[in-house]
C-alpha positions in Angstrom: 40.1 24.0 -15.1 36.9 22.0 -15.9 35.0 24.0 -13.3 32.6 26.0 -15.5 30.8 26.0 -18.7 33.2 28.7 -20.0 36.3 26.6 -19.3 34.8 23.5 -21.0 33.6 25.4 -24.0 36.9 27.2 -24.4 38.9 23.9 -24.1 36.4 22.3 -26.5 36.8 25.0 -29.1 40.5 25.0 -28.9 40.7 21.2 -29.3 38.4 21.3 -32.3 40.7 23.7 -34.0 43.7 21.6 -33.1 41.9 18.5 -34.3 41.1 20.1 -37.6 44.8 20.9 -38.1 46.0 17.4 -37.2 43.5 15.8 -39.5 44.6 18.0 -42.4 48.2 16.9 -41.8 47.5 13.2 -42.0 49.1 11.5 -45.0 47.7 8.0 -44.7 44.3 6.6 -43.6 46.1 4.8 -40.8 47.0 8.2 -39.2 43.4 9.5 -39.2 42.2 7.8 -36.0 45.1 9.2 -33.9 44.8 12.6 -35.5 41.1 12.7 -34.5 41.8 12.4 -30.8 42.0 16.2 -30.0 38.8 16.8 -32.0 37.0 14.0 -30.1 38.2 15.4 -26.8 36.9 18.8 -28.0 33.4 17.3 -28.6 33.5 15.8 -25.2 34.4 19.1 -23.6 31.6 20.9 -25.5 29.2 18.3 -24.2 30.3 18.9 -20.6 30.0 22.7 -21.2 26.4 22.2 -22.3 25.9 20.0 -19.3 27.0 22.8 -16.9 24.2 24.9 -18.3 21.5 22.4 -17.2 22.3 22.9 -13.5 20.5 23.4 -11.2 17.4 21.6 -12.5 17.1 23.8 -15.5 16.6 21.1 -18.1 16.4 17.6 -16.4 15.9 15.6 -19.6 18.7 17.4 -21.4 20.9 16.8 -18.3 20.3 13.1 -18.6 21.0 13.0 -22.3 24.2 15.0 -21.9 25.4 13.0 -19.0 25.1 9.8 -21.0 26.6 11.4 -24.1 29.6 12.5 -22.0 29.9 9.0 -20.4 30.0 7.3 -23.7 33.3 9.1 -24.3 34.7 8.8 -20.8 33.6 5.2 -20.0 33.4 3.4 -23.3 35.2 5.2 -26.2 38.7 6.0 -24.8 39.8 2.5 -23.5 38.8 1.0 -26.9 39.9 3.8 -29.2 43.3 5.0 -27.9 45.1 1.6 -28.2 43.5 1.0 -31.6 44.7 4.4 -32.9 48.2 3.8 -31.5 48.3 0.4 -33.2 47.4 1.8 -36.6 50.4 4.2 -36.7 52.9 1.8 -35.3 55.4 0.4 -37.8 57.4 -1.8 -35.5 55.9 -5.3 -35.5 56.2 -6.2 -31.8 54.9 -2.8 -30.7 52.0 -3.1 -33.1 51.1 -6.5 -31.7 51.4 -5.2 -28.1 49.0 -2.4 -28.9 46.6 -4.9 -30.5 46.7 -7.1 -27.4 46.2 -4.1 -25.1 43.3 -3.0 -27.3 41.6 -6.4 -26.9 42.2 -6.3 -23.1 41.0 -2.8 -22.5 38.1 -3.3 -24.9 36.7 -5.7 -22.2 36.6 -2.8 -19.8 34.9 -0.6 -22.4 32.3 -3.2 -23.1 31.7 -3.8 -19.4 31.2 -0.1 -18.8 28.9 0.2 -21.8 26.8 -2.6 -20.3 26.9 -0.9 -16.9 25.7 2.4 -18.5 22.7 0.6 -19.9 21.8 -1.3 -16.7 22.8 1.1 -14.0 21.8 4.8 -14.2 24.6 7.4 -14.1 23.9 10.8 -12.5 25.9 14.0 -12.9 25.9 16.5 -10.0 27.6 19.7 -9.1 29.4 19.4 -5.8 32.0 21.9 -4.6 31.9 23.8 -7.9 32.9 20.7 -9.9 30.8 18.1 -11.7 30.9 14.6 -10.2 29.6 11.6 -12.2 28.1 9.0 -9.8 29.4 5.9 -11.5 30.6 3.2 -8.9 31.2 0.6 -11.6 33.9 2.7 -13.1 36.1 2.4 -10.1 36.4 -1.4 -9.8 40.0 -2.4 -9.5 40.0 -4.8 -12.5 38.0 -2.3 -14.7 40.3 0.6 -13.8 43.4 -1.5 -14.4 42.2 -2.4 -17.9 41.0 1.1 -18.5 44.4 2.5 -17.6 46.1 -0.1 -19.7 44.3 1.1 -22.8 44.3 4.9 -22.2 47.7 5.4 -20.6 50.0 2.4 -21.1 49.4 1.7 -24.8 51.0 4.9 -26.0 54.0 4.2 -23.9 54.9 1.3 -26.2 54.9 3.5 -29.3 58.1 4.1 -31.2 57.0 7.7 -31.8 58.2 10.3 -29.3 55.1 12.4 -29.2 52.8 9.4 -28.9 54.9 8.2 -26.0 54.7 11.7 -24.5 50.9 11.7 -24.8 50.9 8.4 -22.8 53.2 10.0 -20.1 50.9 13.1 -20.0 47.8 11.0 -19.6 49.5 9.0 -16.8 50.5 12.1 -15.0 47.1 13.7 -15.3 45.6 10.5 -13.9 47.7 10.7 -10.8 47.0 14.4 -10.3 43.2 13.9 -10.8 43.1 10.9 -8.5 45.2 12.5 -5.7 43.7 16.0 -5.7 40.2 15.6 -7.2 39.1 12.0 -6.3 35.4 13.0 -5.9 35.4 14.6 -9.4 37.9 12.2 -10.9 36.1 11.5 -14.2 35.5 15.1 -15.0 38.9 16.4 -14.0 40.9 13.6 -15.6 39.0 13.9 -18.8 39.6 17.7 -18.8 43.4 17.3 -18.1 43.7 14.5 -20.7 41.8 16.6 -23.2 44.2 19.6 -22.8 47.2 17.3 -23.0 45.9 15.8 -26.2 47.3 18.9 -27.9 50.5 16.9 -27.9 49.0 15.0 -30.8 49.5 18.1 -32.9 53.3 17.9 -32.2 53.3 14.4 -33.6 52.1 15.7 -36.9 54.0 19.0 -36.8 57.4 17.9 -38.1 57.2 14.5 -39.7 57.9 14.2 -43.4 57.1 10.6 -44.2 53.9 8.9 -43.1 54.1 7.6 -39.6 52.8 4.2 -40.5 56.1 3.5 -42.3 58.3 4.4 -39.4 60.0 1.6 -37.6 62.8 3.3 -35.7 63.0 2.6 -31.9 61.9 5.3 -29.5 65.3 7.1 -28.9 65.9 7.4 -32.7 62.5 8.6 -33.7 63.0 12.2 -34.4 60.1 12.6 -36.7 57.3 12.5 -34.3 
């Protein structure tokens, strides 16, 4: 899994390729943010792969830079970006408004975590062959609830099957990471979610019309 530089670099390279394919298959500008998700996860995994190479104490300054670069993705970007991307491709009015409301709520978590990153140092360490990010502010009940609302729940309101499936996969990966890898939760969950973001490719693999114009309810959406 995410337990070595090789695994992270391999996942990152694969996701960058998938991301390039999904971006090329977009037909409207509103699809572009959602199509970028695999590539963005790919960049995050490449960053963690490079971070692995800085242990133990091989490049202290680079370690700090990469730790914060990774944390910008894991702490700040995803709770803001995912519901926003889901909102843009949703054609059903109430679903789009729901995604917008979730984006505003989870954005509070993202802004709080960005403030915490500035005011409280975050440290990455290798413990038990995994990277752990020492980030207590990430695990506050309110913050975690809003974070999950944006990253896992918002796709579940989509009328597109593969977007909904991405939300289910993100939720399952959260449970797996929390139960079996609690100490390394941030790293493991991001890795699992990154791999599962390949589902985004399936959303673009079969649809003929642009997604933004689709308004069919979930059971009848066969074009995602």
